[in-house]
C-alpha angles and dihedrals in degrees: 000000000000123000091247092056091046090053093047092049095045122113130195123204125186121184119201126182114232113213126198093256090066092059127088126224090279090060091246128121118271110255093232091054091051091049091049091052092049092047091049091051093048093048092052092052094061 
């Protein structure tokens, strides 16, 4: 398999624990925290 195909077929998974202090009063994740997690995952995949 060529390097290009390996890169195209690659997958990155990052698991993060969400603690109660990252939730708002609706018991959902703060938007900024979610954006930070997505940005972190995207930056590690480069």
